[in-house]
C-alpha positions as CSV (number, residue, x, y, z in Angstrom):
1,M,34.9,-32.1,-4.3
2,Y,33.9,-28.7,-3.0
3,M,32.1,-28.1,0.2
4,S,30.3,-24.7,-0.1
5,K,30.5,-22.1,2.6
6,P,28.5,-18.9,2.6
7,M,30.7,-15.8,2.6
8,Q,30.2,-12.1,2.5
9,V,32.7,-9.7,0.8
10,S,32.6,-6.0,0.3
11,D,31.8,-4.6,-3.2
12,A,35.4,-3.6,-3.5
13,A,36.6,-7.1,-2.7
14,Y,34.1,-8.6,-5.2
15,A,35.3,-6.2,-7.9
16,V,38.9,-7.3,-7.3
17,L,38.0,-11.0,-7.4
18,S,35.9,-10.5,-10.5
19,A,38.7,-8.7,-12.3
20,Q,41.1,-11.6,-11.5
21,K,38.7,-14.3,-12.5
22,G,39.3,-16.2,-15.7
23,P,36.4,-17.4,-17.9
24,D,36.7,-21.0,-16.7
25,E,37.5,-20.2,-13.0
26,S,35.4,-20.2,-9.9
27,F,35.9,-17.6,-7.2
28,S,37.4,-20.4,-5.1
29,D,40.0,-20.9,-7.9
30,V,40.9,-17.2,-7.9
31,I,41.3,-17.2,-4.1
32,L,43.5,-20.3,-4.2
33,R,45.6,-18.8,-7.0
34,C,46.0,-15.4,-5.5
35,V,46.2,-15.9,-1.8
36,P,49.4,-17.8,-0.7
37,E,49.6,-20.4,2.0
38,P,51.0,-18.9,5.2
39,I,54.8,-18.2,4.8
40,E,56.5,-19.1,8.1
41,T,60.0,-19.9,7.0
42,F,62.5,-18.7,4.3
43,G,62.0,-22.1,2.8
44,D,58.3,-21.5,2.5
45,L,59.1,-18.1,0.9
46,L,61.4,-19.7,-1.6
47,V,58.8,-22.2,-2.6
48,Y,56.2,-19.5,-3.0
49,L,58.5,-17.3,-5.1
50,R,59.6,-20.1,-7.4
51,A,56.0,-21.2,-8.0
52,S,54.6,-17.6,-8.5
53,K,53.6,-16.9,-12.0
54,E,52.6,-13.3,-11.3
55,P,55.2,-10.5,-11.2
56,L,55.8,-9.5,-7.6
57,M,56.0,-5.8,-8.6
58,D,54.6,-3.7,-11.4
59,P,57.1,-4.1,-14.3
60,Q,56.9,-0.3,-15.1
61,F,57.6,0.5,-11.5
62,L,60.7,-1.7,-11.6
63,K,61.9,-0.1,-14.8
64,D,61.5,3.4,-13.3
65,L,63.3,2.3,-10.2
66,R,66.2,0.9,-12.1
67,N,66.4,4.1,-14.2
68,R,66.4,6.3,-11.0
69,K,69.2,4.2,-9.6
70,R,71.3,4.6,-12.8
71,H,70.6,8.4,-13.0
72,P,70.1,9.7,-9.4
73,K,69.1,13.3,-9.1
74,R,71.7,15.4,-7.4
75,S,70.6,17.7,-4.7
76,P,72.0,21.3,-5.0
77,R,75.0,21.9,-2.9
78,K,74.4,24.1,0.1
79,R,76.6,27.2,0.3
80,N,78.4,28.0,3.5
81,A,76.7,31.0,5.1
82,H,79.9,32.5,6.5
C-alpha cells in the first residue's frame, strides 16, 4: 500500500524519470529501481552490484577504454636540446 507524498521535481528530472519509466511502472517504481539504498559498507556495495541489472558504465565507453589500453598512443620523444 502506497502513502502518497506531494513532490516537486525540475523539468529535467521529470524528463529523466519519464524516459526510465516502463509502461506498467509508476514513478515510485522507477525511483525505487534506479536509486540504490545507501551504501555504507563494502558488503552493501557487493549486494548492490550483484543485484544491479543495469550496466554500471556505457558499454561503448568500456569497449573504447579497452581498445585504448591495448593500443596506447605513444607520445613523440623529446629531443635533447644540447
